[in-house]
C-alpha beads as a LAMMPS data file, in Angstrom:
LAMMPS data file: protein, C-alpha beads

231 atoms
230 bonds

1 atom types
1 bond types

-500.0 500.0 xlo xhi
-500.0 500.0 ylo yhi
-500.0 500.0 zlo zhi

Masses

1 110.0

Atoms # bond

1 1 1 -394.215 -24.592 140.394
2 1 1 -393.272 -21.464 138.447
3 1 1 -390.664 -19.104 139.861
4 1 1 -390.044 -15.833 138.022
5 1 1 -386.508 -14.503 138.508
6 1 1 -386.109 -10.824 137.683
7 1 1 -382.520 -9.944 136.878
8 1 1 -381.841 -13.495 135.705
9 1 1 -378.875 -12.371 133.608
10 1 1 -377.156 -10.652 136.509
11 1 1 -374.468 -11.992 138.830
12 1 1 -376.828 -13.156 141.583
13 1 1 -379.893 -13.695 139.422
14 1 1 -378.041 -16.108 137.151
15 1 1 -376.905 -18.163 140.151
16 1 1 -380.466 -18.326 141.513
17 1 1 -381.844 -19.275 138.104
18 1 1 -379.307 -22.081 137.758
19 1 1 -380.059 -23.367 141.257
20 1 1 -383.816 -23.431 140.576
21 1 1 -383.469 -25.406 137.367
22 1 1 -386.575 -26.141 135.305
23 1 1 -388.999 -24.215 137.530
24 1 1 -387.221 -20.903 136.866
25 1 1 -388.766 -18.374 134.478
26 1 1 -385.987 -15.872 133.657
27 1 1 -387.013 -12.211 133.463
28 1 1 -384.958 -9.604 131.588
29 1 1 -385.614 -6.103 130.301
30 1 1 -386.381 -7.599 126.885
31 1 1 -389.095 -10.025 128.004
32 1 1 -390.391 -8.148 131.074
33 1 1 -393.916 -7.469 129.795
34 1 1 -394.295 -10.846 128.117
35 1 1 -393.386 -12.712 131.294
36 1 1 -395.468 -10.427 133.505
37 1 1 -398.567 -11.168 131.439
38 1 1 -397.876 -14.900 131.677
39 1 1 -398.477 -14.911 135.461
40 1 1 -399.504 -15.726 138.073
41 1 1 -396.333 -17.156 139.629
42 1 1 -395.876 -19.246 142.719
43 1 1 -392.825 -17.137 143.576
44 1 1 -391.460 -13.873 142.201
45 1 1 -387.792 -13.206 143.025
46 1 1 -386.505 -9.670 142.519
47 1 1 -382.766 -9.969 141.915
48 1 1 -382.767 -7.017 139.531
49 1 1 -381.635 -4.219 141.860
50 1 1 -378.267 -2.862 140.638
51 1 1 -375.197 -3.669 142.730
52 1 1 -373.044 -0.691 141.746
53 1 1 -372.289 1.285 144.893
54 1 1 -369.959 3.794 143.184
55 1 1 -372.468 4.336 140.379
56 1 1 -375.271 4.851 142.898
57 1 1 -373.309 7.559 144.672
58 1 1 -372.949 9.540 141.451
59 1 1 -376.389 8.689 140.042
60 1 1 -378.700 8.632 143.079
61 1 1 -381.908 9.369 141.168
62 1 1 -381.245 6.577 138.671
63 1 1 -380.370 4.151 141.459
64 1 1 -383.576 5.038 143.301
65 1 1 -385.609 4.355 140.171
66 1 1 -383.873 1.047 139.456
67 1 1 -384.123 -0.117 143.074
68 1 1 -387.142 1.385 144.831
69 1 1 -389.480 2.278 141.971
70 1 1 -388.989 -1.037 140.190
71 1 1 -389.423 -3.034 143.403
72 1 1 -392.752 -1.262 143.940
73 1 1 -393.761 -2.186 140.370
74 1 1 -392.992 -5.872 140.946
75 1 1 -395.062 -5.857 144.122
76 1 1 -398.046 -4.070 142.612
77 1 1 -398.143 -5.061 138.947
78 1 1 -397.184 -8.752 138.972
79 1 1 -399.299 -11.703 140.137
80 1 1 -397.485 -13.870 142.670
81 1 1 -398.126 -15.986 145.745
82 1 1 -394.754 -15.414 147.455
83 1 1 -392.264 -12.606 146.943
84 1 1 -388.490 -12.656 147.529
85 1 1 -386.421 -9.468 147.585
86 1 1 -382.687 -9.881 147.034
87 1 1 -381.029 -7.053 148.940
88 1 1 -377.609 -6.214 150.342
89 1 1 -376.010 -6.038 153.781
90 1 1 -375.244 -2.442 152.784
91 1 1 -378.874 -1.676 153.680
92 1 1 -377.715 -1.988 157.287
93 1 1 -374.047 -0.981 157.108
94 1 1 -374.279 2.020 154.752
95 1 1 -377.559 3.824 155.500
96 1 1 -375.861 7.181 154.846
97 1 1 -375.154 6.348 151.193
98 1 1 -377.612 6.312 148.269
99 1 1 -376.890 2.621 147.686
100 1 1 -377.588 1.546 151.261
101 1 1 -380.507 3.923 151.776
102 1 1 -382.289 2.839 148.603
103 1 1 -381.940 -0.833 149.439
104 1 1 -383.327 -0.215 152.910
105 1 1 -386.245 1.735 151.411
106 1 1 -386.985 -1.094 148.979
107 1 1 -386.884 -3.591 151.864
108 1 1 -389.559 -1.620 153.702
109 1 1 -391.871 -2.062 150.716
110 1 1 -391.477 -5.834 151.059
111 1 1 -392.680 -6.140 154.660
112 1 1 -394.226 -9.542 155.309
113 1 1 -392.245 -11.230 152.536
114 1 1 -388.783 -12.789 152.367
115 1 1 -385.901 -10.298 152.196
116 1 1 -382.404 -11.743 151.709
117 1 1 -379.458 -9.463 152.404
118 1 1 -376.380 -10.888 150.715
119 1 1 -372.809 -10.038 151.640
120 1 1 -369.748 -9.901 149.356
121 1 1 -369.630 -12.675 146.767
122 1 1 -367.313 -14.133 144.152
123 1 1 -367.703 -16.558 141.271
124 1 1 -367.061 -17.257 137.619
125 1 1 -368.981 -14.211 136.373
126 1 1 -367.360 -11.806 138.879
127 1 1 -366.058 -8.862 136.819
128 1 1 -366.112 -5.792 139.067
129 1 1 -365.380 -4.941 142.667
130 1 1 -362.580 -4.975 145.185
131 1 1 -361.305 -8.416 144.174
132 1 1 -360.882 -7.335 140.558
133 1 1 -359.081 -4.225 141.803
134 1 1 -356.627 -6.498 143.605
135 1 1 -356.107 -8.611 140.489
136 1 1 -355.293 -5.435 138.566
137 1 1 -353.098 -4.023 141.371
138 1 1 -355.367 -0.985 141.468
139 1 1 -356.033 1.149 144.565
140 1 1 -358.773 -0.014 146.911
141 1 1 -360.755 2.914 148.299
142 1 1 -361.538 1.486 151.705
143 1 1 -359.522 0.460 154.757
144 1 1 -357.500 -2.736 154.634
145 1 1 -358.832 -3.692 158.069
146 1 1 -362.379 -3.968 156.706
147 1 1 -363.808 -7.402 157.539
148 1 1 -365.887 -9.064 154.864
149 1 1 -367.696 -12.388 154.501
150 1 1 -366.953 -13.434 150.928
151 1 1 -369.110 -16.344 149.781
152 1 1 -369.409 -18.141 146.422
153 1 1 -372.317 -16.700 144.448
154 1 1 -373.320 -20.230 143.444
155 1 1 -373.786 -21.127 147.112
156 1 1 -375.860 -17.978 147.665
157 1 1 -378.030 -18.910 144.702
158 1 1 -378.651 -22.371 146.151
159 1 1 -379.472 -20.885 149.555
160 1 1 -382.165 -18.668 148.038
161 1 1 -383.550 -21.498 145.912
162 1 1 -383.947 -23.756 148.961
163 1 1 -385.493 -21.141 151.285
164 1 1 -388.400 -19.879 149.199
165 1 1 -390.852 -20.763 151.962
166 1 1 -389.098 -18.511 154.489
167 1 1 -390.289 -15.070 155.522
168 1 1 -388.757 -12.076 157.232
169 1 1 -385.276 -10.607 156.961
170 1 1 -382.252 -12.879 156.525
171 1 1 -378.592 -11.909 156.236
172 1 1 -376.643 -14.557 154.345
173 1 1 -372.977 -15.074 153.541
174 1 1 -369.867 -16.746 154.873
175 1 1 -369.846 -17.833 158.527
176 1 1 -366.419 -16.245 159.057
177 1 1 -364.728 -13.038 157.937
178 1 1 -361.427 -12.060 156.391
179 1 1 -359.884 -8.607 156.103
180 1 1 -359.180 -7.038 152.741
181 1 1 -355.535 -6.646 153.759
182 1 1 -355.277 -10.372 154.491
183 1 1 -356.645 -11.159 151.033
184 1 1 -354.306 -8.722 149.310
185 1 1 -351.219 -10.005 151.102
186 1 1 -352.149 -13.656 150.574
187 1 1 -352.353 -13.282 146.788
188 1 1 -349.392 -10.913 146.460
189 1 1 -351.373 -8.012 145.041
190 1 1 -349.722 -4.584 144.929
191 1 1 -352.991 -2.739 145.575
192 1 1 -352.900 0.071 148.126
193 1 1 -355.658 0.997 150.556
194 1 1 -356.342 4.663 149.883
195 1 1 -358.943 5.286 152.581
196 1 1 -359.301 4.933 156.331
197 1 1 -363.019 4.198 155.974
198 1 1 -363.907 0.818 157.449
199 1 1 -366.295 -1.120 155.213
200 1 1 -367.305 -4.157 157.268
201 1 1 -369.634 -6.450 155.302
202 1 1 -370.744 -9.616 157.088
203 1 1 -374.041 -11.131 158.262
204 1 1 -375.240 -10.416 161.783
205 1 1 -376.263 -13.896 162.869
206 1 1 -375.809 -15.400 166.316
207 1 1 -375.171 -18.956 165.154
208 1 1 -374.462 -19.297 161.431
209 1 1 -375.193 -22.706 159.950
210 1 1 -372.295 -25.171 159.882
211 1 1 -372.588 -25.575 156.115
212 1 1 -372.164 -21.873 155.418
213 1 1 -368.922 -21.136 153.519
214 1 1 -365.634 -19.972 155.030
215 1 1 -364.582 -16.479 153.949
216 1 1 -360.883 -17.371 153.626
217 1 1 -361.725 -19.680 150.697
218 1 1 -361.831 -16.547 148.556
219 1 1 -358.019 -16.496 148.678
220 1 1 -357.717 -19.734 146.706
221 1 1 -360.275 -18.547 144.169
222 1 1 -358.528 -15.191 143.747
223 1 1 -355.092 -16.797 143.504
224 1 1 -356.350 -18.940 140.642
225 1 1 -357.743 -15.870 138.892
226 1 1 -354.453 -14.030 139.364
227 1 1 -352.556 -17.012 138.000
228 1 1 -354.790 -17.006 134.938
229 1 1 -354.114 -13.323 134.326
230 1 1 -357.527 -12.375 135.652
231 1 1 -359.331 -14.448 133.030

Bonds

1 1 1 2
2 1 2 3
3 1 3 4
4 1 4 5
5 1 5 6
6 1 6 7
7 1 7 8
8 1 8 9
9 1 9 10
10 1 10 11
11 1 11 12
12 1 12 13
13 1 13 14
14 1 14 15
15 1 15 16
16 1 16 17
17 1 17 18
18 1 18 19
19 1 19 20
20 1 20 21
21 1 21 22
22 1 22 23
23 1 23 24
24 1 24 25
25 1 25 26
26 1 26 27
27 1 27 28
28 1 28 29
29 1 29 30
30 1 30 31
31 1 31 32
32 1 32 33
33 1 33 34
34 1 34 35
35 1 35 36
36 1 36 37
37 1 37 38
38 1 38 39
39 1 39 40
40 1 40 41
41 1 41 42
42 1 42 43
43 1 43 44
44 1 44 45
45 1 45 46
46 1 46 47
47 1 47 48
48 1 48 49
49 1 49 50
50 1 50 51
51 1 51 52
52 1 52 53
53 1 53 54
54 1 54 55
55 1 55 56
56 1 56 57
57 1 57 58
58 1 58 59
59 1 59 60
60 1 60 61
61 1 61 62
62 1 62 63
63 1 63 64
64 1 64 65
65 1 65 66
66 1 66 67
67 1 67 68
68 1 68 69
69 1 69 70
70 1 70 71
71 1 71 72
72 1 72 73
73 1 73 74
74 1 74 75
75 1 75 76
76 1 76 77
77 1 77 78
78 1 78 79
79 1 79 80
80 1 80 81
81 1 81 82
82 1 82 83
83 1 83 84
84 1 84 85
85 1 85 86
86 1 86 87
87 1 87 88
88 1 88 89
89 1 89 90
90 1 90 91
91 1 91 92
92 1 92 93
93 1 93 94
94 1 94 95
95 1 95 96
96 1 96 97
97 1 97 98
98 1 98 99
99 1 99 100
100 1 100 101
101 1 101 102
102 1 102 103
103 1 103 104
104 1 104 105
105 1 105 106
106 1 106 107
107 1 107 108
108 1 108 109
109 1 109 110
110 1 110 111
111 1 111 112
112 1 112 113
113 1 113 114
114 1 114 115
115 1 115 116
116 1 116 117
117 1 117 118
118 1 118 119
119 1 119 120
120 1 120 121
121 1 121 122
122 1 122 123
123 1 123 124
124 1 124 125
125 1 125 126
126 1 126 127
127 1 127 128
128 1 128 129
129 1 129 130
130 1 130 131
131 1 131 132
132 1 132 133
133 1 133 134
134 1 134 135
135 1 135 136
136 1 136 137
137 1 137 138
138 1 138 139
139 1 139 140
140 1 140 141
141 1 141 142
142 1 142 143
143 1 143 144
144 1 144 145
145 1 145 146
146 1 146 147
147 1 147 148
148 1 148 149
149 1 149 150
150 1 150 151
151 1 151 152
152 1 152 153
153 1 153 154
154 1 154 155
155 1 155 156
156 1 156 157
157 1 157 158
158 1 158 159
159 1 159 160
160 1 160 161
161 1 161 162
162 1 162 163
163 1 163 164
164 1 164 165
165 1 165 166
166 1 166 167
167 1 167 168
168 1 168 169
169 1 169 170
170 1 170 171
171 1 171 172
172 1 172 173
173 1 173 174
174 1 174 175
175 1 175 176
176 1 176 177
177 1 177 178
178 1 178 179
179 1 179 180
180 1 180 181
181 1 181 182
182 1 182 183
183 1 183 184
184 1 184 185
185 1 185 186
186 1 186 187
187 1 187 188
188 1 188 189
189 1 189 190
190 1 190 191
191 1 191 192
192 1 192 193
193 1 193 194
194 1 194 195
195 1 195 196
196 1 196 197
197 1 197 198
198 1 198 199
199 1 199 200
200 1 200 201
201 1 201 202
202 1 202 203
203 1 203 204
204 1 204 205
205 1 205 206
206 1 206 207
207 1 207 208
208 1 208 209
209 1 209 210
210 1 210 211
211 1 211 212
212 1 212 213
213 1 213 214
214 1 214 215
215 1 215 216
216 1 216 217
217 1 217 218
218 1 218 219
219 1 219 220
220 1 220 221
221 1 221 222
222 1 222 223
223 1 223 224
224 1 224 225
225 1 225 226
226 1 226 227
227 1 227 228
228 1 228 229
229 1 229 230
230 1 230 231
């Protein structure tokens, strides 16, 4: 089996590549054409869509190109038997933003294939986002009551790697939620919540699997990062 992973150097793509092991064929900007010509592939995973919500808001045209246009290119220009689109729960929760709207538009292109909406994640390579803001005691521009389903990115990578035969839309993350305020208070961060906007980010599943992670585990991970000075 050959599984091409676009965005293999990214936060999620690297976790998927590691979980796949020897069958993974990493795809980057540098080797894009070389790998494309080496097809066909049993599976093509698109984990290359950018995950920068703030950047997308200020650069909507660029985000559309990197998300929608490039997804269309993978679907049309590559040879594959199965296709997996790595998306975001923001496609459902933030349809009024460029980030959410573009991810939803890219999902529509992938009808009939596997679309995986991931929630908030953390892991060794985590370098930007609300958790890093808390480590740096910087303001968080969303409401502290926002409920989120933080899950280890390594677990998310393994989930994708073991569900390549699936089809349809899946929302994946922790089976519980924790509020941003609870995280901040638990680790002793001095961050303030400078917005009343609720940013709930968790999977809509009736019965999450028993082996799905627990969101509160992010507190221990973040405490260790804080204790190491954020390193």
